[in-house]
Every structure is written in structure tokens, then in C-alpha cells.
N, C-alpha and C positions, 0 to 999 in steps of 0.2 A: 692828518690832512698835511701835505707837504707844503711848506714855503718855498717859493722859486726866488732864489737870490738874482739880485741887480747887478750888473756887470758895468765895471768903471769905464773900462777900455772898449772900444769899439772892437769886435772881432769880427771875422769873415766867414760865417757859417756854409755860405754857398761852396767857397773853395775849400773847406775842409769837408763838406760832404762829396765832392767830386773827387777829392784825393784818397778819402778814406771811408766813404759809404755814409748813410744817414744814422748807422746805428751809434757812432760817435758822438753824436750831436745831442745837445741837453732840449728837453722839451720846450723851453723859450727860442732856441735857436731855429728848431725845426718851425716853429710859428713864425718867426721873423723871415723865413724863406717864403713862406706863405703870404705874410701881410706885405712884405718887401718894404715898407718904409715906416717909420715911427712918427713921432708928434714933436713938435718942437720943444728941444731940450731933451728929448727923450729918443734914443734910436731904437731900430726894429726890434733887438734882442730885449732891452729893457722894457719895451711896451708890450712884449711877448710874455715876459714875466710877470708886470704889472695886470695883463689881463687873467692870466692864470690864477694870483693870489685873489683878485676882486670876486672871481667866480668860484673860487673853491676847487679849482683842478681842472685838469682837461676834459674830463666828461662832461661836467656841468657847462662849461666854456662852449663844446661843440653841440650841445643840445639846448642852447639858450636861444630864443625866438629873434626876430628881427627888432622887436620894440625894445626886448632886454639890452641886445647887443648895443643899438644905436644912442643908449642912454649914457654910454662911455665916451667921454671927450676923445675925440679921434677916431671913433669907428663910424666911418662914412659909409655910404653905399657900397662902395668898391671893396673895403676890409669885410664889412657885413657879408656881402655876397660870396666874398673867397672862404670864409668859415663854414657858411651854410653849404656851400659846394662841397667842400671835404667832408664833412659830416656825412652828407646825403650819398657821396661815393662810397665812404666806408660800408654804409649800411647796404647798397647795393652790390657791393663786393661779397660781402656774407650772404645776400639773397642768391647770388649767381653760384656759390658754394653749395649751398643746400638744395638748389634746382638740380645739381649734376651729382648730389651724393646722397645715400641712405643717412638720413636724420639719426638713427639709432647708431650708425658707426661714428658719428661725431656729435655726441650731445654737448661737448664745450661750444661747439659752433652755433647750435640752436640757443644755448644759454647767452652766448655773446651776442645774439641777433636779438633776442627778447630783450635783453638789457639794453641796447642801443636805441630800442623802442620805447621801452617803459619807466628805467631807472631814475630819470629826471623829473617825470611828473609829480605833481604836488597833491594829486588826488587819485582814486583807485581807477585805473582802466583795466580792462580784460580784453586781450586778442586771442584769435584762433589762427592757429597756422595748420593749413590745409596740405594734406599729403596725398600721392599716387599710390598704386600698388606698390612701388618700390622704396616708398618712404621719402620721397623727393618733394622738394616744397613743389606746390601747385600756386597758393598765394597765401597772403596772411591779411588778416582783417581786425578792426577793431569790433568787439561785438557787445560790449557795454562801456559805460563811463559813469562812477557813483560820486558818492562823497567821500570824507577822509577815511571813513569808516567799513563802508560797505559797497560794494558794486554789483549790481542786479544782472544776474545772468539767466535767461531763461533757455532751458535744454531744447525744448521744442524749437525754439528760432535756431538755435545752433545746428539741430538735425537738419533743419530747411537749408541752411547756408551750406553745410555739408553735402548735400545733395546735390545743390545748384553747382556746387564748384566739381562734382564728380570725385569727391575724397574718398579714399579708402581708409584713410586713418587721420587723425587729429589731436594737434597738440595745443594746450590751452596755456595762456600766462597771465599773469596779472601782479599789480605792483602792491608793496606795502609802503604807503609814504611815510610811516613811521620808522623805516630804516631797520625794522626786525623781521627777518625772512622766516621765521618758524611759521607753520601752518596752523591756522587757528581750527576748531573744531568745525566751525561754519564752512572753511575752505574744504576740509575732508569731505564733509556731508556732501557740498555742491559736487565735489567731484565723483562721489557714487552715484549721484542723481545723472549726472552728464554721462558717465559711462554706461550706465544701465539704458539710458535714451538711445545713444549711438548704436549699443549692441542690439537694439530692436531693427535698426536698418543695415544691420551686419557691418558698420564701420568701428572702427578701433580707437579708443581714447588711449595714445602712448604715453603722455605724460600730463602732469599739471605742474608750471614751474611757477614760482613766487620770486619776484625781482624785489630787492630792496638794497639801496644804494650799490655797492660794487659785487654784491652776492646774488645769485640765484640759485634756490631749494627746488631740488626735483621731488615731487611727491611718488613718482615711481620707484625712484633710490630709496624713499624712506620706506617703501612697501605698501603704499596707501593704493596704489594701482595694481 
């Protein structure tokens, strides 16, 4: 896990961004532009570094909910809304790409999308991604929420939802809060049951992704589908 340094002298990230582009800025500097101000005795760049260190990185910071963000001194409504907004915009940007592109041609985008939805969650959640005949995103939805060890997914209910959304194909994904992305025997067995149930109504199961921390493992790539 990265530790973000605190900067002793006030830098001017906005001017550097305009002159050289956003790629040259550090993550705390980019956060400073979003947050605009820091707190008493802590400028915006150092406040950004403090948030990143406190939450353990950018992914966890952007995935934090309102209550968690507002426990941090200096995180009022405005700053909280700014962070929540950029996280939601990032997810919607991925959604737009998947709505216009064949998911099979861009598996890294599908993994990134599922990670944005699931990686930060502390209990198991399972989601379904419904695709049209050209494997473009129709919509996604949560189909189960379980305990730390198991999420209950009912193939019959997934079939009903797939038909409701007029899906030609489905990708399912769930998270492993343990941080270990390798599929269990139960994951593989569930995948086979779902695949058979969807085949009965001529819907393809394209993949089952397991999301853990910063990784997403594909059961299709592993030869289980």
C-alpha cells in the first residue's frame, strides 16, 4: 500500500495541470483540485495526502460512503459531495463505454467496472451484467448479498431477471472480502448451475468474475466456462 507524502511548501497544482496536463500531477494534487481547500493548518494538497493515507488509497477513499467520509475532520457536505460525485462519474463513464462496445472485446473494462462496484465491500455481494445480442451493456443490478463467506444466488431468479431485461448474455461478478481472488469449489459449482439454467432459455453466461482488492479473476479465462 502506498504512503502519500506530505508537502512542506504550497504547490500550485491547477497551474501545473493547465501547463502540463493532469498526468504530471500526483494523486494528492489531483484531489486538491477537486477539494479546492484544506483545513486549518493543512493546505489542500496535504489534506488530500492525509485522506489517502487514512483510507488506504484512492480506491477506498472514493468508495467510502457519506457517513465514513464525514467522520474525517474537515470533510463537510461540500467536500463529501465532490468526492462522491467524481466516483459516480467514473462509474458512469465505464457504463457508457460498455453500452457502446462489445464486452468480449474489452474484458479489462468489464473488470474495472465490476471492481468499481464491488472491490470495497466488506460482505459478499453478487451482481449481474445484462448484455444485448452484440454483448453491449443493457444494465447491471445486485442479485444477492450474503455474509463474509457466502452469497446466495438463485439461478431461477437470475433467469427471470435476464428475461425481464431481454438479455442475450449475462456476466456475473461477486467479491471476496478476504482479498483472495481465487475461485472456490462453491464458486465453480454455482457457475455451472447458472450456466445450465441460462442455457434453457438460450441465454449465454459469458463470464463469472471474482473481485478481490485490486484484482478481478475471470472463470472464463480460467477454463471454467
